[in-house]
PQR file with spaces between the fields and no chain letter, atoms N, CA, C, O and H, PARSE charges and radii, in Angstrom:
ATOM       1  N    UNK     1      -8.500    7.363    4.416 -0.4000 1.5000
ATOM       2  CA   UNK     1      -9.091    6.743    3.220 -0.0000 2.0000
ATOM       3  C    UNK     1      -9.520    5.126    3.650  0.5500 1.7000
ATOM       4  O    UNK     1      -9.054    4.341    4.476 -0.5500 1.4000
ATOM       5  N    UNK     2     -10.586    5.047    2.712 -0.4000 1.5000
ATOM       6  CA   UNK     2     -11.282    3.466    3.010 -0.0000 2.0000
ATOM       7  C    UNK     2      -9.810    2.590    2.654  0.5500 1.7000
ATOM       8  O    UNK     2      -8.867    3.009    1.983 -0.5500 1.4000
ATOM       9  H    UNK     2     -10.963    5.685    2.041  0.4000 1.0000
ATOM      10  N    UNK     3      -9.940    1.241    3.331 -0.4000 1.5000
ATOM      11  CA   UNK     3      -8.576    0.438    2.925 -0.0000 2.0000
ATOM      12  C    UNK     3      -8.751   -0.112    1.797  0.5500 1.7000
ATOM      13  O    UNK     3      -7.740   -0.196    1.100 -0.5500 1.4000
ATOM      14  H    UNK     3     -10.706    0.900    3.876  0.4000 1.0000
ATOM      15  N    UNK     4     -10.253   -0.749    1.143 -0.4000 1.5000
ATOM      16  CA   UNK     4     -10.519   -1.453   -0.006 -0.0000 2.0000
ATOM      17  C    UNK     4      -9.567   -0.189   -0.758  0.5500 1.7000
ATOM      18  O    UNK     4      -8.389   -0.301   -1.098 -0.5500 1.4000
ATOM      19  H    UNK     4     -11.075   -0.680    1.709  0.4000 1.0000
ATOM      20  N    UNK     5     -10.165    0.644   -0.858 -0.4000 1.5000
ATOM      21  CA   UNK     5      -9.737    2.054   -1.849 -0.0000 2.0000
ATOM      22  C    UNK     5      -7.971    1.949   -1.983  0.5500 1.7000
ATOM      23  O    UNK     5      -7.221    1.845   -2.953 -0.5500 1.4000
ATOM      24  H    UNK     5     -11.122    0.735   -0.582  0.4000 1.0000
ATOM      25  N    UNK     6      -7.782    2.020   -0.753 -0.4000 1.5000
ATOM      26  CA   UNK     6      -5.917    2.080   -0.918 -0.0000 2.0000
ATOM      27  C    UNK     6      -5.363    0.696   -1.151  0.5500 1.7000
ATOM      28  O    UNK     6      -4.132    0.687   -1.177 -0.5500 1.4000
ATOM      29  H    UNK     6      -8.391    2.105    0.036  0.4000 1.0000
ATOM      30  N    UNK     7      -5.958   -0.508   -1.332 -0.4000 1.5000
ATOM      31  CA   UNK     7      -5.176   -1.410   -1.661 -0.0000 2.0000
ATOM      32  C    UNK     7      -5.865   -1.917   -3.436  0.5500 1.7000
ATOM      33  O    UNK     7      -5.376   -2.843   -4.083 -0.5500 1.4000
ATOM      34  H    UNK     7      -6.957   -0.501   -1.311  0.4000 1.0000
ATOM      35  N    UNK     8      -7.112   -1.010   -3.943 -0.4000 1.5000
ATOM      36  CA   UNK     8      -6.802   -0.942   -5.240 -0.0000 2.0000
ATOM      37  C    UNK     8      -5.918   -0.137   -5.884  0.5500 1.7000
ATOM      38  O    UNK     8      -5.471   -0.346   -7.011 -0.5500 1.4000
ATOM      39  H    UNK     8      -7.509   -0.258   -3.417  0.4000 1.0000
ATOM      40  N    UNK     9      -5.640    0.867   -5.109 -0.4000 1.5000
ATOM      41  CA   UNK     9      -4.537    1.593   -5.466 -0.0000 2.0000
ATOM      42  C    UNK     9      -3.227    1.052   -6.032  0.5500 1.7000
ATOM      43  O    UNK     9      -2.645    1.108   -7.116 -0.5500 1.4000
ATOM      44  H    UNK     9      -6.004    1.037   -4.193  0.4000 1.0000
ATOM      45  N    UNK    10      -2.998    0.464   -4.748 -0.4000 1.5000
ATOM      46  CA   UNK    10      -1.289   -0.502   -4.629 -0.0000 2.0000
ATOM      47  C    UNK    10      -1.669   -1.605   -5.894  0.5500 1.7000
ATOM      48  O    UNK    10      -0.891   -1.822   -6.822 -0.5500 1.4000
ATOM      49  H    UNK    10      -3.471    0.419   -3.868  0.4000 1.0000
ATOM      50  N    UNK    11      -2.741   -2.127   -5.781 -0.4000 1.5000
ATOM      51  CA   UNK    11      -2.821   -3.070   -6.807 -0.0000 2.0000
ATOM      52  C    UNK    11      -2.776   -2.861   -8.304  0.5500 1.7000
ATOM      53  O    UNK    11      -2.415   -3.705   -9.124 -0.5500 1.4000
ATOM      54  H    UNK    11      -3.373   -1.951   -5.027  0.4000 1.0000
ATOM      55  N    UNK    12      -3.228   -1.516   -8.581 -0.4000 1.5000
ATOM      56  CA   UNK    12      -2.988   -0.946   -9.923 -0.0000 2.0000
ATOM      57  C    UNK    12      -1.584   -0.584  -10.490  0.5500 1.7000
ATOM      58  O    UNK    12      -1.042   -0.858  -11.561 -0.5500 1.4000
ATOM      59  H    UNK    12      -3.522   -0.831   -7.915  0.4000 1.0000
ATOM      60  N    UNK    13      -1.207    0.089   -9.462 -0.4000 1.5000
ATOM      61  CA   UNK    13       0.089    0.576   -9.784 -0.0000 2.0000
ATOM      62  C    UNK    13       0.980   -0.500   -9.847  0.5500 1.7000
ATOM      63  O    UNK    13       1.907   -0.337  -10.641 -0.5500 1.4000
ATOM      64  H    UNK    13      -1.648    0.312   -8.592  0.4000 1.0000
ATOM      65  N    UNK    14       0.946   -1.990   -8.975 -0.4000 1.5000
ATOM      66  CA   UNK    14       1.538   -2.816   -9.191 -0.0000 2.0000
ATOM      67  C    UNK    14       1.776   -3.371  -10.409  0.5500 1.7000
ATOM      68  O    UNK    14       2.835   -3.607  -10.991 -0.5500 1.4000
ATOM      69  H    UNK    14       0.193   -2.122   -8.330  0.4000 1.0000
ATOM      70  N    UNK    15       0.130   -3.624  -10.847 -0.4000 1.5000
ATOM      71  CA   UNK    15      -0.209   -4.285  -11.965 -0.0000 2.0000
ATOM      72  C    UNK    15       0.390   -3.504  -13.537  0.5500 1.7000
ATOM      73  O    UNK    15       0.745   -4.071  -14.571 -0.5500 1.4000
ATOM      74  H    UNK    15      -0.730   -3.432  -10.374  0.4000 1.0000
ATOM      75  N    UNK    16       0.314   -1.658  -13.147 -0.4000 1.5000
ATOM      76  CA   UNK    16       1.087   -1.117  -14.222 -0.0000 2.0000
ATOM      77  C    UNK    16       2.537   -1.280  -14.195  0.5500 1.7000
ATOM      78  O    UNK    16       3.128   -0.728  -15.123 -0.5500 1.4000
ATOM      79  H    UNK    16       0.026   -1.198  -12.308  0.4000 1.0000
ATOM      80  N    UNK    17       3.217   -1.886  -13.378 -0.4000 1.5000
ATOM      81  CA   UNK    17       4.752   -1.702  -13.259 -0.0000 2.0000
ATOM      82  C    UNK    17       5.181   -3.152  -13.611  0.5500 1.7000
ATOM      83  O    UNK    17       6.348   -3.541  -13.565 -0.5500 1.4000
ATOM      84  H    UNK    17       2.737   -2.334  -12.624  0.4000 1.0000
ATOM      85  N    UNK    18       4.067   -3.943  -13.984 -0.4000 1.5000
ATOM      86  CA   UNK    18       4.138   -5.783  -14.156 -0.0000 2.0000
ATOM      87  C    UNK    18       5.013   -6.338  -13.340  0.5500 1.7000
ATOM      88  O    UNK    18       6.013   -7.018  -13.568 -0.5500 1.4000
ATOM      89  H    UNK    18       3.119   -3.627  -14.022  0.4000 1.0000
ATOM      90  N    UNK    19       4.313   -5.814  -11.946 -0.4000 1.5000
ATOM      91  CA   UNK    19       4.956   -6.807  -10.823 -0.0000 2.0000
ATOM      92  C    UNK    19       4.185   -7.490  -10.318  0.5500 1.7000
ATOM      93  O    UNK    19       3.070   -7.091   -9.982 -0.5500 1.4000
ATOM      94  H    UNK    19       3.501   -5.261  -11.761  0.4000 1.0000
ATOM      95  N    UNK    20       4.674   -8.867  -10.126 -0.4000 1.5000
ATOM      96  CA   UNK    20       4.001   -9.816   -9.189 -0.0000 2.0000
ATOM      97  C    UNK    20       3.764   -9.438   -7.649  0.5500 1.7000
ATOM      98  O    UNK    20       4.504   -8.642   -7.071 -0.5500 1.4000
ATOM      99  H    UNK    20       5.580   -9.191  -10.399  0.4000 1.0000
ATOM     100  N    UNK    21       2.838   -9.975   -7.121 -0.4000 1.5000
ATOM     101  CA   UNK    21       3.105   -9.761   -5.731 -0.0000 2.0000
ATOM     102  C    UNK    21       4.454  -10.326   -5.008  0.5500 1.7000
ATOM     103  O    UNK    21       5.130   -9.647   -4.235 -0.5500 1.4000
ATOM     104  H    UNK    21       2.237  -10.622   -7.590  0.4000 1.0000
ATOM     105  N    UNK    22       4.667  -11.315   -5.279 -0.4000 1.5000
ATOM     106  CA   UNK    22       6.188  -12.051   -4.958 -0.0000 2.0000
ATOM     107  C    UNK    22       7.469  -11.191   -5.177  0.5500 1.7000
ATOM     108  O    UNK    22       8.487  -11.178   -4.485 -0.5500 1.4000
ATOM     109  H    UNK    22       4.118  -11.867   -5.907  0.4000 1.0000
ATOM     110  N    UNK    23       7.181  -10.472   -6.306 -0.4000 1.5000
ATOM     111  CA   UNK    23       8.409   -9.360   -6.991 -0.0000 2.0000
ATOM     112  C    UNK    23       8.229   -8.332   -5.694  0.5500 1.7000
ATOM     113  O    UNK    23       9.069   -8.176   -4.809 -0.5500 1.4000
ATOM     114  H    UNK    23       6.354  -10.482   -6.868  0.4000 1.0000
ATOM     115  N    UNK    24       6.829   -7.608   -5.794 -0.4000 1.5000
ATOM     116  CA   UNK    24       6.937   -6.475   -4.776 -0.0000 2.0000
ATOM     117  C    UNK    24       7.429   -6.877   -3.413  0.5500 1.7000
ATOM     118  O    UNK    24       8.063   -6.051   -2.757 -0.5500 1.4000
ATOM     119  H    UNK    24       6.146   -7.735   -6.514  0.4000 1.0000
ATOM     120  N    UNK    25       7.202   -8.013   -2.958 -0.4000 1.5000
ATOM     121  CA   UNK    25       7.597   -8.542   -1.423 -0.0000 2.0000
ATOM     122  C    UNK    25       9.229   -8.595   -1.431  0.5500 1.7000
ATOM     123  O    UNK    25      10.074   -8.189   -0.632 -0.5500 1.4000
ATOM     124  H    UNK    25       6.687   -8.684   -3.491  0.4000 1.0000
ATOM     125  N    UNK    26       9.280   -9.066   -2.299 -0.4000 1.5000
ATOM     126  CA   UNK    26      11.157   -9.082   -2.473 -0.0000 2.0000
ATOM     127  C    UNK    26      11.978   -7.756   -2.408  0.5500 1.7000
ATOM     128  O    UNK    26      13.103   -7.658   -1.917 -0.5500 1.4000
ATOM     129  H    UNK    26       8.594   -9.396   -2.948  0.4000 1.0000
ATOM     130  N    UNK    27      11.232   -6.723   -2.991 -0.4000 1.5000
ATOM     131  CA   UNK    27      11.553   -5.653   -3.438 -0.0000 2.0000
ATOM     132  C    UNK    27      11.309   -4.778   -1.796  0.5500 1.7000
ATOM     133  O    UNK    27      12.035   -3.862   -1.410 -0.5500 1.4000
ATOM     134  H    UNK    27      10.318   -6.802   -3.390  0.4000 1.0000
ATOM     135  N    UNK    28      10.317   -5.249   -1.153 -0.4000 1.5000
ATOM     136  CA   UNK    28      10.127   -4.423   -0.026 -0.0000 2.0000
ATOM     137  C    UNK    28      10.622   -5.135    1.646  0.5500 1.7000
ATOM     138  O    UNK    28      10.939   -4.609    2.713 -0.5500 1.4000
ATOM     139  H    UNK    28       9.728   -5.993   -1.467  0.4000 1.0000
ATOM     140  N    UNK    29      10.517   -6.213    1.297 -0.4000 1.5000
ATOM     141  CA   UNK    29      10.744   -7.215    2.426 -0.0000 2.0000
ATOM     142  C    UNK    29       9.493   -7.300    3.198  0.5500 1.7000
ATOM     143  O    UNK    29       9.484   -7.605    4.391 -0.5500 1.4000
ATOM     144  H    UNK    29      10.260   -6.640    0.431  0.4000 1.0000
ATOM     145  N    UNK    30       8.411   -7.024    2.498 -0.4000 1.5000
ATOM     146  CA   UNK    30       7.074   -7.494    3.179 -0.0000 2.0000
ATOM     147  C    UNK    30       6.483   -8.600    2.404  0.5500 1.7000
ATOM     148  O    UNK    30       6.452   -8.755    1.184 -0.5500 1.4000
ATOM     149  H    UNK    30       8.418   -6.777    1.529  0.4000 1.0000
ATOM     150  N    UNK    31       5.867   -9.582    3.669 -0.4000 1.5000
ATOM     151  CA   UNK    31       5.657  -10.929    2.840 -0.0000 2.0000
ATOM     152  C    UNK    31       4.758  -10.445    1.909  0.5500 1.7000
ATOM     153  O    UNK    31       4.189   -9.353    1.909 -0.5500 1.4000
ATOM     154  H    UNK    31       5.893   -9.456    4.661  0.4000 1.0000
ATOM     155  N    UNK    32       4.660  -11.566    0.930 -0.4000 1.5000
ATOM     156  CA   UNK    32       3.294  -11.556   -0.221 -0.0000 2.0000
ATOM     157  C    UNK    32       1.976  -11.702    0.228  0.5500 1.7000
ATOM     158  O    UNK    32       1.005  -11.317   -0.423 -0.5500 1.4000
ATOM     159  H    UNK    32       5.122  -12.453    0.931  0.4000 1.0000
ATOM     160  N    UNK    33       1.904  -12.345    1.519 -0.4000 1.5000
ATOM     161  CA   UNK    33       0.719  -12.618    2.180 -0.0000 2.0000
ATOM     162  C    UNK    33       0.151  -11.058    2.463  0.5500 1.7000
ATOM     163  O    UNK    33      -0.848  -10.535    1.971 -0.5500 1.4000
ATOM     164  H    UNK    33       2.693  -12.657    2.048  0.4000 1.0000
ATOM     165  N    UNK    34       0.842  -10.649    3.148 -0.4000 1.5000
ATOM     166  CA   UNK    34       0.695   -9.026    3.715 -0.0000 2.0000
ATOM     167  C    UNK    34       0.229   -8.531    2.469  0.5500 1.7000
ATOM     168  O    UNK    34      -0.960   -8.334    2.219 -0.5500 1.4000
ATOM     169  H    UNK    34       1.654  -11.074    3.548  0.4000 1.0000
ATOM     170  N    UNK    35       1.345   -8.294    1.547 -0.4000 1.5000
ATOM     171  CA   UNK    35       0.553   -7.187    0.182 -0.0000 2.0000
ATOM     172  C    UNK    35      -0.837   -7.958   -0.309  0.5500 1.7000
ATOM     173  O    UNK    35      -1.778   -7.325   -0.788 -0.5500 1.4000
ATOM     174  H    UNK    35       2.311   -8.453    1.750  0.4000 1.0000
ATOM     175  N    UNK    36      -0.850   -9.362   -0.136 -0.4000 1.5000
ATOM     176  CA   UNK    36      -2.207   -9.867   -0.777 -0.0000 2.0000
ATOM     177  C    UNK    36      -3.366   -9.291    0.130  0.5500 1.7000
ATOM     178  O    UNK    36      -4.453   -8.984   -0.359 -0.5500 1.4000
ATOM     179  H    UNK    36      -0.085   -9.876    0.253  0.4000 1.0000
ATOM     180  N    UNK    37      -3.035   -9.139    1.697 -0.4000 1.5000
ATOM     181  CA   UNK    37      -4.346   -8.988    2.309 -0.0000 2.0000
ATOM     182  C    UNK    37      -4.569   -7.496    2.198  0.5500 1.7000
ATOM     183  O    UNK    37      -5.745   -7.130    2.184 -0.5500 1.4000
ATOM     184  H    UNK    37      -2.152   -9.389    2.094  0.4000 1.0000
ATOM     185  N    UNK    38      -3.462   -6.426    2.104 -0.4000 1.5000
ATOM     186  CA   UNK    38      -3.650   -5.137    1.618 -0.0000 2.0000
ATOM     187  C    UNK    38      -4.249   -5.047    0.459  0.5500 1.7000
ATOM     188  O    UNK    38      -5.326   -4.454    0.525 -0.5500 1.4000
ATOM     189  H    UNK    38      -2.507   -6.724    2.115  0.4000 1.0000
ATOM     190  N    UNK    39      -3.958   -5.402   -0.531 -0.4000 1.5000
ATOM     191  CA   UNK    39      -4.694   -5.253   -1.616 -0.0000 2.0000
ATOM     192  C    UNK    39      -6.197   -5.815   -1.948  0.5500 1.7000
ATOM     193  O    UNK    39      -6.870   -5.539   -2.940 -0.5500 1.4000
ATOM     194  H    UNK    39      -3.083   -5.884   -0.584  0.4000 1.0000
ATOM     195  N    UNK    40      -6.512   -6.595   -0.963 -0.4000 1.5000
ATOM     196  CA   UNK    40      -7.885   -6.825   -1.018 -0.0000 2.0000
ATOM     197  C    UNK    40      -8.787   -6.262    0.346  0.5500 1.7000
ATOM     198  O    UNK    40      -9.933   -6.566    0.675 -0.5500 1.4000
ATOM     199  H    UNK    40      -5.965   -6.820   -0.157  0.4000 1.0000
ATOM     200  N    UNK    41      -7.944   -5.451    0.914 -0.4000 1.5000
ATOM     201  CA   UNK    41      -8.426   -4.289    1.835 -0.0000 2.0000
ATOM     202  C    UNK    41      -8.487   -5.032    3.130  0.5500 1.7000
ATOM     203  O    UNK    41      -9.072   -4.570    4.110 -0.5500 1.4000
ATOM     204  H    UNK    41      -7.012   -5.204    0.646  0.4000 1.0000
ATOM     205  N    UNK    42      -8.025   -5.908    3.128 -0.4000 1.5000
ATOM     206  CA   UNK    42      -8.204   -6.716    4.368 -0.0000 2.0000
ATOM     207  C    UNK    42      -7.191   -6.663    5.360  0.5500 1.7000
ATOM     208  O    UNK    42      -7.486   -7.016    6.501 -0.5500 1.4000
ATOM     209  H    UNK    42      -7.550   -6.284    2.332  0.4000 1.0000
ATOM     210  N    UNK    43      -5.884   -6.223    5.064 -0.4000 1.5000
ATOM     211  CA   UNK    43      -4.522   -5.737    5.792 -0.0000 2.0000
ATOM     212  C    UNK    43      -5.099   -4.512    6.717  0.5500 1.7000
ATOM     213  O    UNK    43      -6.171   -3.961    6.469 -0.5500 1.4000
ATOM     214  H    UNK    43      -5.644   -5.936    4.137  0.4000 1.0000
ATOM     215  N    UNK    44      -4.236   -4.151    7.834 -0.4000 1.5000
ATOM     216  CA   UNK    44      -4.050   -2.922    8.462 -0.0000 2.0000
ATOM     217  C    UNK    44      -2.396   -2.752    8.509  0.5500 1.7000
ATOM     218  O    UNK    44      -1.668   -3.264    9.360 -0.5500 1.4000
ATOM     219  H    UNK    44      -3.365   -4.599    8.035  0.4000 1.0000
ATOM     220  N    UNK    45      -2.002   -1.981    7.486 -0.4000 1.5000
ATOM     221  CA   UNK    45      -0.697   -1.571    7.045 -0.0000 2.0000
ATOM     222  C    UNK    45      -0.199   -0.506    7.964  0.5500 1.7000
ATOM     223  O    UNK    45      -0.788    0.541    8.232 -0.5500 1.4000
ATOM     224  H    UNK    45      -2.593   -1.566    6.794  0.4000 1.0000
ATOM     225  N    UNK    46       0.971   -0.906    8.418 -0.4000 1.5000
ATOM     226  CA   UNK    46       1.387    0.495    9.253 -0.0000 2.0000
ATOM     227  C    UNK    46       1.702    1.561    8.371  0.5500 1.7000
ATOM     228  O    UNK    46       1.330    1.579    7.197 -0.5500 1.4000
ATOM     229  H    UNK    46       1.450   -1.757    8.201  0.4000 1.0000
ATOM     230  N    UNK    47       2.487    2.589    8.996 -0.4000 1.5000
ATOM     231  CA   UNK    47       3.083    3.771    7.981 -0.0000 2.0000
ATOM     232  C    UNK    47       3.782    3.408    7.399  0.5500 1.7000
ATOM     233  O    UNK    47       3.766    3.624    6.187 -0.5500 1.4000
ATOM     234  H    UNK    47       2.789    2.574    9.949  0.4000 1.0000
ATOM     235  N    UNK    48       4.991    2.481    8.161 -0.4000 1.5000
ATOM     236  CA   UNK    48       6.064    2.076    7.836 -0.0000 2.0000
ATOM     237  C    UNK    48       6.139    1.135    6.490  0.5500 1.7000
ATOM     238  O    UNK    48       7.029    1.098    5.640 -0.5500 1.4000
ATOM     239  H    UNK    48       5.004    2.305    9.145  0.4000 1.0000
ATOM     240  N    UNK    49       4.892    0.372    6.575 -0.4000 1.5000
ATOM     241  CA   UNK    49       4.579   -0.941    5.548 -0.0000 2.0000
ATOM     242  C    UNK    49       4.187    0.016    4.218  0.5500 1.7000
ATOM     243  O    UNK    49       4.886   -0.028    3.206 -0.5500 1.4000
ATOM     244  H    UNK    49       4.169    0.402    7.265  0.4000 1.0000
ATOM     245  N    UNK    50       3.193    0.744    4.301 -0.4000 1.5000
ATOM     246  CA   UNK    50       3.124    1.995    3.171 -0.0000 2.0000
ATOM     247  C    UNK    50       4.053    2.557    2.489  0.5500 1.7000
ATOM     248  O    UNK    50       4.111    2.527    1.260 -0.5500 1.4000
ATOM     249  H    UNK    50       2.626    0.780    5.123  0.4000 1.0000
ATOM     250  N    UNK    51       4.965    3.191    3.336 -0.4000 1.5000
ATOM     251  CA   UNK    51       6.495    3.903    3.096 -0.0000 2.0000
ATOM     252  C    UNK    51       6.981    3.045    2.429  0.5500 1.7000
ATOM     253  O    UNK    51       7.176    3.454    1.285 -0.5500 1.4000
ATOM     254  H    UNK    51       4.917    3.215    4.334  0.4000 1.0000
ATOM     255  N    UNK    52       7.400    1.623    2.643 -0.4000 1.5000
ATOM     256  CA   UNK    52       8.155    0.696    1.725 -0.0000 2.0000
ATOM     257  C    UNK    52       7.288    0.379    0.480  0.5500 1.7000
ATOM     258  O    UNK    52       7.735    0.188   -0.651 -0.5500 1.4000
ATOM     259  H    UNK    52       7.241    1.291    3.573  0.4000 1.0000
ATOM     260  N    UNK    53       6.200    0.357    0.787 -0.4000 1.5000
ATOM     261  CA   UNK    53       5.296   -0.104   -0.379 -0.0000 2.0000
ATOM     262  C    UNK    53       5.323    0.804   -1.575  0.5500 1.7000
ATOM     263  O    UNK    53       5.527    0.427   -2.729 -0.5500 1.4000
ATOM     264  H    UNK    53       5.837    0.513    1.706  0.4000 1.0000
ATOM     265  N    UNK    54       5.036    2.365   -1.083 -0.4000 1.5000
ATOM     266  CA   UNK    54       5.032    3.378   -2.035 -0.0000 2.0000
ATOM     267  C    UNK    54       6.135    3.827   -2.572  0.5500 1.7000
ATOM     268  O    UNK    54       6.188    4.427   -3.646 -0.5500 1.4000
ATOM     269  H    UNK    54       4.870    2.671   -0.146  0.4000 1.0000
ATOM     270  N    UNK    55       7.113    3.548   -1.822 -0.4000 1.5000
ATOM     271  CA   UNK    55       8.639    4.064   -2.190 -0.0000 2.0000
ATOM     272  C    UNK    55       9.007    3.304   -3.514  0.5500 1.7000
ATOM     273  O    UNK    55       9.482    3.877   -4.494 -0.5500 1.4000
ATOM     274  H    UNK    55       7.069    3.061   -0.950  0.4000 1.0000
ATOM     275  N    UNK    56       8.728    1.895   -3.444 -0.4000 1.5000
ATOM     276  CA   UNK    56       8.923    0.967   -4.376 -0.0000 2.0000
ATOM     277  C    UNK    56       8.004    1.272   -5.714  0.5500 1.7000
ATOM     278  O    UNK    56       8.371    1.178   -6.886 -0.5500 1.4000
ATOM     279  H    UNK    56       8.342    1.430   -2.647  0.4000 1.0000
ATOM     280  N    UNK    57       6.675    1.674   -5.203 -0.4000 1.5000
ATOM     281  CA   UNK    57       5.736    1.637   -6.333 -0.0000 2.0000
ATOM     282  C    UNK    57       5.653    3.147   -7.183  0.5500 1.7000
ATOM     283  O    UNK    57       5.002    3.364   -8.205 -0.5500 1.4000
ATOM     284  H    UNK    57       6.377    1.751   -4.251  0.4000 1.0000
ATOM     285  N    UNK    58       6.447    4.024   -6.490 -0.4000 1.5000
ATOM     286  CA   UNK    58       6.472    5.224   -7.059 -0.0000 2.0000
ATOM     287  C    UNK    58       5.511    6.136   -6.522  0.5500 1.7000
ATOM     288  O    UNK    58       5.309    7.261   -6.980 -0.5500 1.4000
ATOM     289  H    UNK    58       6.976    3.847   -5.660  0.4000 1.0000
ATOM     290  N    UNK    59       4.903    5.613   -5.507 -0.4000 1.5000
ATOM     291  CA   UNK    59       3.661    6.814   -5.182 -0.0000 2.0000
ATOM     292  C    UNK    59       4.013    7.541   -3.746  0.5500 1.7000
ATOM     293  O    UNK    59       4.950    7.199   -3.025 -0.5500 1.4000
ATOM     294  H    UNK    59       5.067    4.699   -5.135  0.4000 1.0000
ATOM     295  N    UNK    60       3.240    8.430   -3.514 -0.4000 1.5000
ATOM     296  CA   UNK    60       3.432    9.122   -2.327 -0.0000 2.0000
ATOM     297  C    UNK    60       2.425    9.391   -1.494  0.5500 1.7000
ATOM     298  O    UNK    60       1.281    9.667   -1.854 -0.5500 1.4000
ATOM     299  H    UNK    60       2.479    8.707   -4.100  0.4000 1.0000
ATOM     300  N    UNK    61       2.927    9.297   -0.044 -0.4000 1.5000
ATOM     301  CA   UNK    61       2.013    9.481    1.101 -0.0000 2.0000
ATOM     302  C    UNK    61       1.715   10.957    1.534  0.5500 1.7000
ATOM     303  O    UNK    61       2.618   11.741    1.825 -0.5500 1.4000
ATOM     304  H    UNK    61       3.856    9.072    0.249  0.4000 1.0000
ATOM     305  N    UNK    62       0.543   11.241    1.553 -0.4000 1.5000
ATOM     306  CA   UNK    62       0.293   12.531    2.043 -0.0000 2.0000
ATOM     307  C    UNK    62      -0.900   12.713    3.027  0.5500 1.7000
ATOM     308  O    UNK    62      -2.058   12.732    2.609 -0.5500 1.4000
ATOM     309  H    UNK    62      -0.191   10.604    1.316  0.4000 1.0000
ATOM     310  N    UNK    63      -0.618   12.833    4.217 -0.4000 1.5000
ATOM     311  CA   UNK    63      -1.532   13.016    5.727 -0.0000 2.0000
ATOM     312  C    UNK    63      -2.050   14.603    5.836  0.5500 1.7000
ATOM     313  O    UNK    63      -1.183   15.460    5.668 -0.5500 1.4000
ATOM     314  H    UNK    63       0.322   12.818    4.557  0.4000 1.0000
ATOM     315  N    UNK    64      -3.307   15.005    6.087 -0.4000 1.5000
ATOM     316  CA   UNK    64      -3.636   16.052    6.415 -0.0000 2.0000
ATOM     317  C    UNK    64      -4.596   15.925    7.698  0.5500 1.7000
ATOM     318  O    UNK    64      -5.557   15.188    7.916 -0.5500 1.4000
ATOM     319  H    UNK    64      -4.012   14.309    6.224  0.4000 1.0000
ATOM     320  N    UNK    65      -4.024   16.840    8.399 -0.4000 1.5000
ATOM     321  CA   UNK    65      -4.845   16.730    9.767 -0.0000 2.0000
ATOM     322  C    UNK    65      -5.556   17.670    9.815  0.5500 1.7000
ATOM     323  O    UNK    65      -5.117   18.675    9.254 -0.5500 1.4000
ATOM     324  H    UNK    65      -3.243   17.439    8.222  0.4000 1.0000
ATOM     325  N    UNK    66      -6.930   17.772   10.482 -0.4000 1.5000
ATOM     326  CA   UNK    66      -7.967   18.881   10.557 -0.0000 2.0000
ATOM     327  C    UNK    66      -8.357   18.715   11.842  0.5500 1.7000
ATOM     328  O    UNK    66      -8.480   17.569   12.273 -0.5500 1.4000
ATOM     329  H    UNK    66      -7.287   16.956   10.937  0.4000 1.0000
ATOM     330  N    UNK    67      -8.649   19.975   12.771 -0.4000 1.5000
ATOM     331  CA   UNK    67      -8.967   19.947   13.825 -0.0000 2.0000
ATOM     332  C    UNK    67     -10.698   20.077   13.399  0.5500 1.7000
ATOM     333  O    UNK    67     -11.147   20.677   12.422 -0.5500 1.4000
ATOM     334  H    UNK    67      -8.549   20.907   12.421  0.4000 1.0000
ATOM     335  N    UNK    68     -11.570   19.238   14.569 -0.4000 1.5000
ATOM     336  CA   UNK    68     -13.013   19.268   14.266 -0.0000 2.0000
ATOM     337  C    UNK    68     -13.704   19.546   15.378  0.5500 1.7000
ATOM     338  O    UNK    68     -13.246   19.002   16.383 -0.5500 1.4000
ATOM     339  H    UNK    68     -11.205   18.751   15.363  0.4000 1.0000
ATOM     340  N    UNK    69     -14.866   20.362   15.568 -0.4000 1.5000
ATOM     341  CA   UNK    69     -15.492   20.388   16.693 -0.0000 2.0000
ATOM     342  C    UNK    69     -14.718   21.586   17.865  0.5500 1.7000
ATOM     343  O    UNK    69     -14.532   21.406   19.068 -0.5500 1.4000
ATOM     344  H    UNK    69     -15.238   20.804   14.752  0.4000 1.0000
ATOM     345  N    UNK    70     -14.433   22.589   17.187 -0.4000 1.5000
ATOM     346  CA   UNK    70     -13.678   22.986   18.305 -0.0000 2.0000
ATOM     347  C    UNK    70     -14.726   24.278   18.696  0.5500 1.7000
ATOM     348  O    UNK    70     -14.489   24.993   19.669 -0.5500 1.4000
ATOM     349  H    UNK    70     -14.584   22.735   16.209  0.4000 1.0000
């Protein structure tokens, strides 16, 4: 998934829950600067960082692995 789209989804969900970036930072233990960068599509979050964000935001991570060029 494109980082900009991912960031937009996170920001929309945060806004829907009426949370500020600072609120989300406190709830996840992730800095507000990191959240800002992720929401702008400029961050490169680890799976663990996404897991923390998604848990608080009520979102789910789904990974699909597909073999190509066999």
